N, CA, C, O and CB atoms as a CASP TS submission, in Angstrom:
PFRMAT TS
TARGET T0000
AUTHOR 0000-0000-0000
METHOD Language model
MODEL 1
PARENT N/A
ATOM      1  N   MET     1     102.569 117.901  77.303  1.00  0.00           N
ATOM      2  CA  MET     1     103.833 116.809  77.523  1.00  0.00           C
ATOM      3  C   MET     1     103.099 117.588  80.028  1.00  0.00           C
ATOM      4  O   MET     1     102.870 116.928  81.042  1.00  0.00           O
ATOM      5  CB  MET     1     106.642 117.707  76.187  1.00  0.00           C
ATOM      6  N   GLN     2     103.076 118.796  79.803  1.00  0.00           N
ATOM      7  CA  GLN     2     102.182 119.203  80.398  1.00  0.00           C
ATOM      8  C   GLN     2     100.832 118.746  81.478  1.00  0.00           C
ATOM      9  O   GLN     2     100.618 118.848  82.686  1.00  0.00           O
ATOM     10  CB  GLN     2     101.990 119.588  79.594  1.00  0.00           C
ATOM     11  N   ASN     3     100.227 118.298  80.509  1.00  0.00           N
ATOM     12  CA  ASN     3      98.841 117.746  81.451  1.00  0.00           C
ATOM     13  C   ASN     3      99.140 116.064  81.447  1.00  0.00           C
ATOM     14  O   ASN     3      98.194 115.318  81.697  1.00  0.00           O
ATOM     15  CB  ASN     3      96.967 118.181  80.534  1.00  0.00           C
ATOM     16  N   ALA     4     100.446 115.510  81.165  1.00  0.00           N
ATOM     17  CA  ALA     4     100.995 113.510  81.089  1.00  0.00           C
ATOM     18  C   ALA     4     101.167 113.918  83.382  1.00  0.00           C
ATOM     19  O   ALA     4     100.948 113.169  84.333  1.00  0.00           O
ATOM     20  CB  ALA     4     103.869 112.894  79.476  1.00  0.00           C
ATOM     21  N   THR     5     101.513 115.018  83.339  1.00  0.00           N
ATOM     22  CA  THR     5     102.253 115.884  84.817  1.00  0.00           C
ATOM     23  C   THR     5     101.543 116.348  85.538  1.00  0.00           C
ATOM     24  O   THR     5     101.889 116.676  86.673  1.00  0.00           O
ATOM     25  CB  THR     5     103.093 117.048  84.707  1.00  0.00           C
ATOM     26  N   ASN     6     100.206 116.521  85.013  1.00  0.00           N
ATOM     27  CA  ASN     6      99.119 117.274  85.643  1.00  0.00           C
ATOM     28  C   ASN     6      98.184 115.815  86.393  1.00  0.00           C
ATOM     29  O   ASN     6      97.572 115.832  87.461  1.00  0.00           O
ATOM     30  CB  ASN     6      98.143 118.360  84.261  1.00  0.00           C
ATOM     31  N   THR     7      98.341 114.593  85.391  1.00  0.00           N
ATOM     32  CA  THR     7      98.121 113.806  85.733  1.00  0.00           C
ATOM     33  C   THR     7      98.321 112.513  86.615  1.00  0.00           C
ATOM     34  O   THR     7      97.610 111.725  87.239  1.00  0.00           O
ATOM     35  CB  THR     7      98.034 113.906  85.194  1.00  0.00           C
ATOM     36  N   SER     8      99.855 112.731  86.300  1.00  0.00           N
ATOM     37  CA  SER     8     100.691 111.727  86.669  1.00  0.00           C
ATOM     38  C   SER     8     100.964 112.681  89.233  1.00  0.00           C
ATOM     39  O   SER     8     101.515 112.091  90.162  1.00  0.00           O
ATOM     40  CB  SER     8     102.725 111.831  84.867  1.00  0.00           C
ATOM     41  N   ILE     9     100.692 113.250  89.246  1.00  0.00           N
ATOM     42  CA  ILE     9     100.426 114.319  90.554  1.00  0.00           C
ATOM     43  C   ILE     9      99.121 114.167  90.895  1.00  0.00           C
ATOM     44  O   ILE     9      98.744 113.936  92.043  1.00  0.00           O
ATOM     45  CB  ILE     9     100.652 115.950  90.278  1.00  0.00           C
ATOM     46  N   THR    10      98.345 114.297  89.857  1.00  0.00           N
ATOM     47  CA  THR    10      96.666 114.254  90.451  1.00  0.00           C
ATOM     48  C   THR    10      96.810 112.620  90.681  1.00  0.00           C
ATOM     49  O   THR    10      95.666 112.213  90.882  1.00  0.00           O
ATOM     50  CB  THR    10      95.075 114.838  89.062  1.00  0.00           C
ATOM     51  N   ASP    11      97.463 111.851  90.717  1.00  0.00           N
ATOM     52  CA  ASP    11      97.446 110.747  90.481  1.00  0.00           C
ATOM     53  C   ASP    11      97.892 110.207  91.933  1.00  0.00           C
ATOM     54  O   ASP    11      97.187 109.512  92.665  1.00  0.00           O
ATOM     55  CB  ASP    11      98.202 110.459  89.270  1.00  0.00           C
ATOM     56  N   LEU    12      99.233 110.672  92.214  1.00  0.00           N
ATOM     57  CA  LEU    12      99.757 110.297  93.287  1.00  0.00           C
ATOM     58  C   LEU    12      98.297 110.524  94.488  1.00  0.00           C
ATOM     59  O   LEU    12      97.635 109.769  95.200  1.00  0.00           O
ATOM     60  CB  LEU    12     101.248 111.241  93.497  1.00  0.00           C
ATOM     61  N   ASN    13      98.305 111.454  94.299  1.00  0.00           N
ATOM     62  CA  ASN    13      97.490 112.585  95.265  1.00  0.00           C
ATOM     63  C   ASN    13      96.086 112.092  95.694  1.00  0.00           C
ATOM     64  O   ASN    13      95.314 112.765  96.378  1.00  0.00           O
ATOM     65  CB  ASN    13      97.227 114.081  94.423  1.00  0.00           C
ATOM     66  N   GLN    14      95.752 110.450  95.071  1.00  0.00           N
ATOM     67  CA  GLN    14      94.741 109.842  95.287  1.00  0.00           C
ATOM     68  C   GLN    14      95.635 108.441  96.356  1.00  0.00           C
ATOM     69  O   GLN    14      94.890 107.718  97.018  1.00  0.00           O
ATOM     70  CB  GLN    14      93.887 109.511  93.689  1.00  0.00           C
ATOM     71  N   TRP    15      97.111 108.197  96.422  1.00  0.00           N
ATOM     72  CA  TRP    15      97.222 106.839  97.442  1.00  0.00           C
ATOM     73  C   TRP    15      97.703 107.959  98.432  1.00  0.00           C
ATOM     74  O   TRP    15      98.302 109.030  98.529  1.00  0.00           O
ATOM     75  CB  TRP    15      98.473 105.240  97.034  1.00  0.00           C
ATOM     76  N   PHE    16      96.685 106.466  99.437  1.00  0.00           N
ATOM     77  CA  PHE    16      96.970 106.507 100.861  1.00  0.00           C
ATOM     78  C   PHE    16      97.201 105.119 101.981  1.00  0.00           C
ATOM     79  O   PHE    16      96.514 104.098 101.954  1.00  0.00           O
ATOM     80  CB  PHE    16      95.830 107.276 101.300  1.00  0.00           C
ATOM     81  N   THR    17      98.316 105.389 102.916  1.00  0.00           N
ATOM     82  CA  THR    17      97.979 104.816 103.507  1.00  0.00           C
ATOM     83  C   THR    17      97.286 104.281 104.422  1.00  0.00           C
ATOM     84  O   THR    17      97.520 104.950 105.429  1.00  0.00           O
ATOM     85  CB  THR    17      98.284 104.839 103.473  1.00  0.00           C
ATOM     86  N   LEU    18      96.594 103.499 104.664  1.00  0.00           N
ATOM     87  CA  LEU    18      95.668 102.683 104.988  1.00  0.00           C
ATOM     88  C   LEU    18      95.324 102.744 105.727  1.00  0.00           C
ATOM     89  O   LEU    18      94.194 102.257 105.751  1.00  0.00           O
ATOM     90  CB  LEU    18      95.690 101.853 104.969  1.00  0.00           C
ATOM     91  N   ASP    19      96.021 103.589 107.627  1.00  0.00           N
ATOM     92  CA  ASP    19      95.091 105.284 108.324  1.00  0.00           C
ATOM     93  C   ASP    19      94.420 105.862 107.084  1.00  0.00           C
ATOM     94  O   ASP    19      93.354 105.471 106.610  1.00  0.00           O
ATOM     95  CB  ASP    19      96.384 106.879 109.040  1.00  0.00           C
ATOM     96  N   GLU    20      95.287 106.970 106.566  1.00  0.00           N
ATOM     97  CA  GLU    20      95.034 108.060 106.274  1.00  0.00           C
ATOM     98  C   GLU    20      93.716 107.765 105.342  1.00  0.00           C
ATOM     99  O   GLU    20      92.888 108.650 105.555  1.00  0.00           O
ATOM    100  CB  GLU    20      96.246 108.753 105.731  1.00  0.00           C
ATOM    101  N   PHE    21      93.290 106.894 104.462  1.00  0.00           N
ATOM    102  CA  PHE    21      92.264 105.667 103.612  1.00  0.00           C
ATOM    103  C   PHE    21      91.053 105.747 104.653  1.00  0.00           C
ATOM    104  O   PHE    21      89.880 105.810 104.286  1.00  0.00           O
ATOM    105  CB  PHE    21      93.041 103.706 103.480  1.00  0.00           C
ATOM    106  N   SER    22      91.394 105.739 105.774  1.00  0.00           N
ATOM    107  CA  SER    22      90.518 104.979 107.277  1.00  0.00           C
ATOM    108  C   SER    22      90.137 106.277 107.360  1.00  0.00           C
ATOM    109  O   SER    22      89.049 106.449 106.810  1.00  0.00           O
ATOM    110  CB  SER    22      91.400 104.138 108.918  1.00  0.00           C
ATOM    111  N   GLN    23      90.741 107.542 107.967  1.00  0.00           N
ATOM    112  CA  GLN    23      90.475 108.394 108.072  1.00  0.00           C
ATOM    113  C   GLN    23      90.114 110.054 107.400  1.00  0.00           C
ATOM    114  O   GLN    23      89.629 111.123 107.769  1.00  0.00           O
ATOM    115  CB  GLN    23      90.953 108.106 108.572  1.00  0.00           C
ATOM    116  N   ALA    24      90.653 109.483 106.312  1.00  0.00           N
ATOM    117  CA  ALA    24      89.749 109.947 104.792  1.00  0.00           C
ATOM    118  C   ALA    24      88.254 109.575 104.265  1.00  0.00           C
ATOM    119  O   ALA    24      87.408 110.375 103.867  1.00  0.00           O
ATOM    120  CB  ALA    24      90.515 109.364 103.613  1.00  0.00           C
ATOM    121  N   TYR    25      88.176 108.593 104.334  1.00  0.00           N
ATOM    122  CA  TYR    25      86.952 107.974 104.065  1.00  0.00           C
ATOM    123  C   TYR    25      86.089 107.127 105.317  1.00  0.00           C
ATOM    124  O   TYR    25      85.870 105.956 105.006  1.00  0.00           O
ATOM    125  CB  TYR    25      87.309 107.051 102.944  1.00  0.00           C
ATOM    126  N   PRO    26      85.647 107.473 106.471  1.00  0.00           N
ATOM    127  CA  PRO    26      85.531 107.040 106.969  1.00  0.00           C
ATOM    128  C   PRO    26      84.511 106.163 106.895  1.00  0.00           C
ATOM    129  O   PRO    26      84.242 106.301 108.088  1.00  0.00           O
ATOM    130  CB  PRO    26      85.743 107.568 107.489  1.00  0.00           C
ATOM    131  N   LYS    27      83.684 105.356 106.519  1.00  0.00           N
ATOM    132  CA  LYS    27      82.802 105.061 105.430  1.00  0.00           C
ATOM    133  C   LYS    27      83.730 102.984 106.558  1.00  0.00           C
ATOM    134  O   LYS    27      83.408 102.151 107.405  1.00  0.00           O
ATOM    135  CB  LYS    27      83.312 106.026 102.975  1.00  0.00           C
ATOM    136  N   PHE    28      84.495 103.222 105.935  1.00  0.00           N
ATOM    137  CA  PHE    28      86.113 102.287 105.889  1.00  0.00           C
ATOM    138  C   PHE    28      86.065 102.500 107.005  1.00  0.00           C
ATOM    139  O   PHE    28      85.726 103.586 107.474  1.00  0.00           O
ATOM    140  CB  PHE    28      87.661 102.691 105.085  1.00  0.00           C
ATOM    141  N   THR    29      86.548 101.046 107.966  1.00  0.00           N
ATOM    142  CA  THR    29      87.202 101.125 109.384  1.00  0.00           C
ATOM    143  C   THR    29      89.126 100.592 108.781  1.00  0.00           C
ATOM    144  O   THR    29      89.360 100.315 107.605  1.00  0.00           O
ATOM    145  CB  THR    29      86.120  99.637 110.807  1.00  0.00           C
ATOM    146  N   ARG    30      89.835 100.578 109.500  1.00  0.00           N
ATOM    147  CA  ARG    30      91.439 100.747 109.698  1.00  0.00           C
ATOM    148  C   ARG    30      91.457  98.431 108.991  1.00  0.00           C
ATOM    149  O   ARG    30      91.889  97.658 108.136  1.00  0.00           O
ATOM    150  CB  ARG    30      92.142 101.432 112.359  1.00  0.00           C
ATOM    151  N   SER    31      90.531  98.552 110.370  1.00  0.00           N
ATOM    152  CA  SER    31      89.852  96.304 110.276  1.00  0.00           C
ATOM    153  C   SER    31      89.822  96.015 108.998  1.00  0.00           C
ATOM    154  O   SER    31      90.671  95.310 108.451  1.00  0.00           O
ATOM    155  CB  SER    31      87.823  95.688 110.837  1.00  0.00           C
ATOM    156  N   GLN    32      89.059  96.421 108.550  1.00  0.00           N
ATOM    157  CA  GLN    32      87.963  96.535 106.973  1.00  0.00           C
ATOM    158  C   GLN    32      89.003  96.458 106.048  1.00  0.00           C
ATOM    159  O   GLN    32      89.406  95.386 105.597  1.00  0.00           O
ATOM    160  CB  GLN    32      86.910  98.186 106.598  1.00  0.00           C
ATOM    161  N   ILE    33      89.739  98.236 105.555  1.00  0.00           N
ATOM    162  CA  ILE    33      90.387  97.908 105.168  1.00  0.00           C
ATOM    163  C   ILE    33      92.074  97.304 104.505  1.00  0.00           C
ATOM    164  O   ILE    33      92.687  97.199 103.442  1.00  0.00           O
ATOM    165  CB  ILE    33      89.852  98.178 105.213  1.00  0.00           C
ATOM    166  N   GLU    34      92.288  96.932 106.563  1.00  0.00           N
ATOM    167  CA  GLU    34      93.697  95.842 106.251  1.00  0.00           C
ATOM    168  C   GLU    34      93.387  94.327 105.903  1.00  0.00           C
ATOM    169  O   GLU    34      94.277  93.528 105.613  1.00  0.00           O
ATOM    170  CB  GLU    34      94.719  95.700 107.703  1.00  0.00           C
ATOM    171  N   TRP    35      91.308  93.837 105.990  1.00  0.00           N
ATOM    172  CA  TRP    35      91.040  93.012 105.648  1.00  0.00           C
ATOM    173  C   TRP    35      90.651  92.632 103.886  1.00  0.00           C
ATOM    174  O   TRP    35      90.533  91.613 103.205  1.00  0.00           O
ATOM    175  CB  TRP    35      90.327  92.947 106.534  1.00  0.00           C
ATOM    176  N   LEU    36      90.614  93.169 103.811  1.00  0.00           N
ATOM    177  CA  LEU    36      90.454  93.626 101.496  1.00  0.00           C
ATOM    178  C   LEU    36      91.888  93.726 101.818  1.00  0.00           C
ATOM    179  O   LEU    36      92.290  92.562 101.810  1.00  0.00           O
ATOM    180  CB  LEU    36      89.366  95.737 100.399  1.00  0.00           C
ATOM    181  N   HIS    37      93.017  94.633 102.139  1.00  0.00           N
ATOM    182  CA  HIS    37      94.772  93.697 102.595  1.00  0.00           C
ATOM    183  C   HIS    37      95.089  92.783 102.056  1.00  0.00           C
ATOM    184  O   HIS    37      95.357  92.423 100.910  1.00  0.00           O
ATOM    185  CB  HIS    37      95.059  93.024 103.906  1.00  0.00           C
ATOM    186  N   ARG    38      95.006  92.156 103.658  1.00  0.00           N
ATOM    187  CA  ARG    38      94.841  90.516 103.125  1.00  0.00           C
ATOM    188  C   ARG    38      94.582  90.193 102.679  1.00  0.00           C
ATOM    189  O   ARG    38      95.402  89.331 102.362  1.00  0.00           O
ATOM    190  CB  ARG    38      94.562  89.722 103.278  1.00  0.00           C
ATOM    191  N   HIS    39      93.072  90.040 101.670  1.00  0.00           N
ATOM    192  CA  HIS    39      92.186  88.257 100.807  1.00  0.00           C
ATOM    193  C   HIS    39      92.051  89.066  99.189  1.00  0.00           C
ATOM    194  O   HIS    39      91.355  88.712  98.237  1.00  0.00           O
ATOM    195  CB  HIS    39      89.668  87.573 101.749  1.00  0.00           C
ATOM    196  N   ARG    40      93.304  90.667  99.334  1.00  0.00           N
ATOM    197  CA  ARG    40      93.914  91.335  97.757  1.00  0.00           C
ATOM    198  C   ARG    40      93.957  90.021  96.698  1.00  0.00           C
ATOM    199  O   ARG    40      93.610  90.240  95.537  1.00  0.00           O
ATOM    200  CB  ARG    40      95.856  92.089  97.919  1.00  0.00           C
ATOM    201  N   GLU    41      94.373  88.680  97.072  1.00  0.00           N
ATOM    202  CA  GLU    41      94.549  88.000  95.815  1.00  0.00           C
ATOM    203  C   GLU    41      93.306  87.950  95.071  1.00  0.00           C
ATOM    204  O   GLU    41      92.851  88.481  94.058  1.00  0.00           O
ATOM    205  CB  GLU    41      95.063  86.653  96.001  1.00  0.00           C
ATOM    206  N   THR    42      92.803  86.852  96.226  1.00  0.00           N
ATOM    207  CA  THR    42      91.517  86.571  96.014  1.00  0.00           C
ATOM    208  C   THR    42      90.232  87.679  95.961  1.00  0.00           C
ATOM    209  O   THR    42      89.177  87.118  95.668  1.00  0.00           O
ATOM    210  CB  THR    42      91.335  85.693  96.961  1.00  0.00           C
ATOM    211  N   ASN    43      90.137  88.812  96.136  1.00  0.00           N
ATOM    212  CA  ASN    43      88.915  89.423  96.443  1.00  0.00           C
ATOM    213  C   ASN    43      89.052  90.382  94.996  1.00  0.00           C
ATOM    214  O   ASN    43      88.053  91.074  94.802  1.00  0.00           O
ATOM    215  CB  ASN    43      88.832  90.259  98.131  1.00  0.00           C
ATOM    216  N   GLY    44      89.813  90.475  94.276  1.00  0.00           N
ATOM    217  CA  GLY    44      89.754  91.772  93.587  1.00  0.00           C
ATOM    218  C   GLY    44      90.454  93.302  93.525  1.00  0.00           C
ATOM    219  O   GLY    44      90.673  94.301  92.841  1.00  0.00           O
ATOM    220  N   PHE    45      90.631  92.580  94.919  1.00  0.00           N
ATOM    221  CA  PHE    45      91.616  94.633  95.163  1.00  0.00           C
ATOM    222  C   PHE    45      92.443  94.587  94.933  1.00  0.00           C
ATOM    223  O   PHE    45      92.992  95.637  95.266  1.00  0.00           O
ATOM    224  CB  PHE    45      91.997  95.573  96.443  1.00  0.00           C
ATOM    225  N   ALA    46      93.656  93.383  94.083  1.00  0.00           N
ATOM    226  CA  ALA    46      94.904  93.854  94.161  1.00  0.00           C
ATOM    227  C   ALA    46      95.292  95.062  93.808  1.00  0.00           C
ATOM    228  O   ALA    46      95.722  95.830  94.669  1.00  0.00           O
ATOM    229  CB  ALA    46      95.556  93.193  93.624  1.00  0.00           C
ATOM    230  N   ILE    47      95.189  95.508  92.222  1.00  0.00           N
ATOM    231  CA  ILE    47      95.373  96.522  91.831  1.00  0.00           C
ATOM    232  C   ILE    47      94.990  97.271  92.987  1.00  0.00           C
ATOM    233  O   ILE    47      96.116  97.764  93.042  1.00  0.00           O
ATOM    234  CB  ILE    47      94.831  96.729  90.677  1.00  0.00           C
ATOM    235  N   ALA    48      94.444  97.766  93.900  1.00  0.00           N
ATOM    236  CA  ALA    48      93.841  98.882  94.906  1.00  0.00           C
ATOM    237  C   ALA    48      94.716  99.287  95.831  1.00  0.00           C
ATOM    238  O   ALA    48      94.689 100.311  96.513  1.00  0.00           O
ATOM    239  CB  ALA    48      92.661  98.459  95.690  1.00  0.00           C
ATOM    240  N   PHE    49      95.745  98.136  95.802  1.00  0.00           N
ATOM    241  CA  PHE    49      97.278  98.178  97.044  1.00  0.00           C
ATOM    242  C   PHE    49      98.787  97.725  96.124  1.00  0.00           C
ATOM    243  O   PHE    49      99.136  96.966  95.220  1.00  0.00           O
ATOM    244  CB  PHE    49      97.028  96.534  98.687  1.00  0.00           C
ATOM    245  N   ARG    50      99.516  99.049  97.315  1.00  0.00           N
ATOM    246  CA  ARG    50     101.128  98.912  97.195  1.00  0.00           C
ATOM    247  C   ARG    50     101.649  98.849  98.133  1.00  0.00           C
ATOM    248  O   ARG    50     101.162  99.427  99.105  1.00  0.00           O
ATOM    249  CB  ARG    50     101.843  99.787  96.637  1.00  0.00           C
ATOM    250  N   LYS    51     102.590  98.286  98.230  1.00  0.00           N
ATOM    251  CA  LYS    51     103.199  98.240  99.412  1.00  0.00           C
ATOM    252  C   LYS    51     104.992  98.708  99.210  1.00  0.00           C
ATOM    253  O   LYS    51     105.851  98.543  98.344  1.00  0.00           O
ATOM    254  CB  LYS    51     102.892  96.654  99.979  1.00  0.00           C
ATOM    255  N   ILE    52     104.960  98.957  99.723  1.00  0.00           N
ATOM    256  CA  ILE    52     106.643 100.299  99.419  1.00  0.00           C
ATOM    257  C   ILE    52     107.088 100.123 100.882  1.00  0.00           C
ATOM    258  O   ILE    52     106.581 100.846 101.740  1.00  0.00           O
ATOM    259  CB  ILE    52     106.247 102.671  98.976  1.00  0.00           C
ATOM    260  N   GLY    53     107.927  99.280 101.183  1.00  0.00           N
ATOM    261  CA  GLY    53     109.041  98.963 102.342  1.00  0.00           C
ATOM    262  C   GLY    53     107.765  98.463 103.205  1.00  0.00           C
ATOM    263  O   GLY    53     106.796  97.863 102.741  1.00  0.00           O
ATOM    264  N   LYS    54     107.949  98.804 104.448  1.00  0.00           N
ATOM    265  CA  LYS    54     106.523  98.948 105.894  1.00  0.00           C
ATOM    266  C   LYS    54     105.606  99.116 105.719  1.00  0.00           C
ATOM    267  O   LYS    54     104.730  98.587 106.403  1.00  0.00           O
ATOM    268  CB  LYS    54     106.366  99.856 106.872  1.00  0.00           C
ATOM    269  N   ARG    55     105.370  99.841 104.832  1.00  0.00           N
ATOM    270  CA  ARG    55     104.056 100.713 103.982  1.00  0.00           C
ATOM    271  C   ARG    55     102.830  99.968 103.450  1.00  0.00           C
ATOM    272  O   ARG    55     102.989  98.777 103.178  1.00  0.00           O
ATOM    273  CB  ARG    55     104.613 101.412 102.593  1.00  0.00           C
ATOM    274  N   ARG    56     101.446 100.606 103.241  1.00  0.00           N
ATOM    275  CA  ARG    56     100.979  99.532 102.341  1.00  0.00           C
ATOM    276  C   ARG    56      99.747 100.829 101.912  1.00  0.00           C
ATOM    277  O   ARG    56      99.163 101.535 102.734  1.00  0.00           O
ATOM    278  CB  ARG    56     100.431  97.691 103.186  1.00  0.00           C
ATOM    279  N   TYR    57      99.594 100.869 100.508  1.00  0.00           N
ATOM    280  CA  TYR    57      98.779 102.152 100.433  1.00  0.00           C
ATOM    281  C   TYR    57      97.591 101.597  99.578  1.00  0.00           C
ATOM    282  O   TYR    57      97.755 100.484  99.079  1.00  0.00           O
ATOM    283  CB  TYR    57      99.623 103.534  99.701  1.00  0.00           C
ATOM    284  N   VAL    58      96.598 102.149  99.391  1.00  0.00           N
ATOM    285  CA  VAL    58      95.706 102.161  98.986  1.00  0.00           C
ATOM    286  C   VAL    58      95.298 102.921  97.687  1.00  0.00           C
ATOM    287  O   VAL    58      95.613 104.080  97.954  1.00  0.00           O
ATOM    288  CB  VAL    58      95.249 102.336  99.851  1.00  0.00           C
ATOM    289  N   HIS    59      94.873 102.916  96.670  1.00  0.00           N
ATOM    290  CA  HIS    59      94.513 103.990  95.712  1.00  0.00           C
ATOM    291  C   HIS    59      93.275 103.775  95.873  1.00  0.00           C
ATOM    292  O   HIS    59      92.612 102.747  95.733  1.00  0.00           O
ATOM    293  CB  HIS    59      94.997 103.992  94.261  1.00  0.00           C
ATOM    294  N   ALA    60      92.813 105.520  96.383  1.00  0.00           N
ATOM    295  CA  ALA    60      91.289 105.460  96.507  1.00  0.00           C
ATOM    296  C   ALA    60      90.150 105.437  95.003  1.00  0.00           C
ATOM    297  O   ALA    60      88.932 105.573  94.883  1.00  0.00           O
ATOM    298  CB  ALA    60      90.985 106.857  97.410  1.00  0.00           C
ATOM    299  N   GLY    61      90.621 105.336  94.594  1.00  0.00           N
ATOM    300  CA  GLY    61      90.038 105.532  92.212  1.00  0.00           C
ATOM    301  C   GLY    61      90.062 104.106  91.954  1.00  0.00           C
ATOM    302  O   GLY    61      89.152 103.360  91.589  1.00  0.00           O
ATOM    303  N   ILE    62      91.733 103.784  92.313  1.00  0.00           N
ATOM    304  CA  ILE    62      90.913 101.842  92.098  1.00  0.00           C
ATOM    305  C   ILE    62      89.680 101.762  92.958  1.00  0.00           C
ATOM    306  O   ILE    62      88.592 101.700  92.386  1.00  0.00           O
ATOM    307  CB  ILE    62      92.096 100.218  92.868  1.00  0.00           C
ATOM    308  N   PHE    63      89.749 101.755  94.599  1.00  0.00           N
ATOM    309  CA  PHE    63      89.960 100.943  95.646  1.00  0.00           C
ATOM    310  C   PHE    63      88.041 101.497  95.217  1.00  0.00           C
ATOM    311  O   PHE    63      87.202 100.913  95.903  1.00  0.00           O
ATOM    312  CB  PHE    63      91.252 101.300  97.313  1.00  0.00           C
ATOM    313  N   ALA    64      87.740 102.060  94.646  1.00  0.00           N
ATOM    314  CA  ALA    64      85.951 102.432  94.315  1.00  0.00           C
ATOM    315  C   ALA    64      85.851 101.699  93.464  1.00  0.00           C
ATOM    316  O   ALA    64      84.949 100.875  93.612  1.00  0.00           O
ATOM    317  CB  ALA    64      85.313 103.907  93.802  1.00  0.00           C
ATOM    318  N   LYS    65      86.762 101.598  92.052  1.00  0.00           N
ATOM    319  CA  LYS    65      86.378 100.911  90.482  1.00  0.00           C
ATOM    320  C   LYS    65      86.188  99.298  91.435  1.00  0.00           C
ATOM    321  O   LYS    65      85.118  98.745  91.689  1.00  0.00           O
ATOM    322  CB  LYS    65      88.119 101.005  88.791  1.00  0.00           C
ATOM    323  N   CYS    66      87.323  98.915  91.747  1.00  0.00           N
ATOM    324  CA  CYS    66      87.013  97.685  92.554  1.00  0.00           C
ATOM    325  C   CYS    66      85.407  97.635  93.344  1.00  0.00           C
ATOM    326  O   CYS    66      84.370  97.082  92.981  1.00  0.00           O
ATOM    327  CB  CYS    66      88.248  97.624  93.726  1.00  0.00           C
ATOM    328  N   LEU    67      85.623  98.206  94.182  1.00  0.00           N
ATOM    329  CA  LEU    67      84.071  98.139  95.017  1.00  0.00           C
ATOM    330  C   LEU    67      82.905  98.468  94.229  1.00  0.00           C
ATOM    331  O   LEU    67      81.814  98.207  94.737  1.00  0.00           O
ATOM    332  CB  LEU    67      83.949  99.204  96.260  1.00  0.00           C
ATOM    333  N   LEU    68      82.944  99.142  92.749  1.00  0.00           N
ATOM    334  CA  LEU    68      82.141  98.874  92.076  1.00  0.00           C
ATOM    335  C   LEU    68      82.147  98.083  91.685  1.00  0.00           C
ATOM    336  O   LEU    68      80.994  98.244  91.286  1.00  0.00           O
ATOM    337  CB  LEU    68      81.931  99.334  91.534  1.00  0.00           C
ATOM    338  N   LYS    69      82.426  97.001  91.263  1.00  0.00           N
ATOM    339  CA  LYS    69      83.101  96.116  89.931  1.00  0.00           C
ATOM    340  C   LYS    69      81.986  94.895  90.081  1.00  0.00           C
ATOM    341  O   LYS    69      81.992  94.152  91.062  1.00  0.00           O
ATOM    342  CB  LYS    69      85.112  95.466  90.150  1.00  0.00           C
ATOM    343  N   GLU    70      81.130  94.783  89.112  1.00  0.00           N
ATOM    344  CA  GLU    70      80.326  93.443  88.861  1.00  0.00           C
ATOM    345  C   GLU    70      80.942  92.192  88.889  1.00  0.00           C
ATOM    346  O   GLU    70      82.064  92.101  88.391  1.00  0.00           O
ATOM    347  CB  GLU    70      79.743  93.435  87.636  1.00  0.00           C
ATOM    348  N   ASP    71      80.062  90.568  89.705  1.00  0.00           N
ATOM    349  CA  ASP    71      81.174  89.450  89.775  1.00  0.00           C
ATOM    350  C   ASP    71      80.135  89.089  88.500  1.00  0.00           C
ATOM    351  O   ASP    71      80.325  88.085  87.814  1.00  0.00           O
ATOM    352  CB  ASP    71      81.523  88.227  91.416  1.00  0.00           C
TER
END
């Protein structure tokens, strides 16, 4: 049971706002992340983004998997 809790907390730590993500990973600019979010339904990144209220979040691990996904 405790292992599942640790996994959940670790997973939650991988969610970043778009600003936080571009600061943590400077190879991606804020405008690039916004573009990927805006076109998420057609570019395969939909599972990496979540919107809660007015805030948009990106999951670093899922983002990396989407980025490395081969068509």
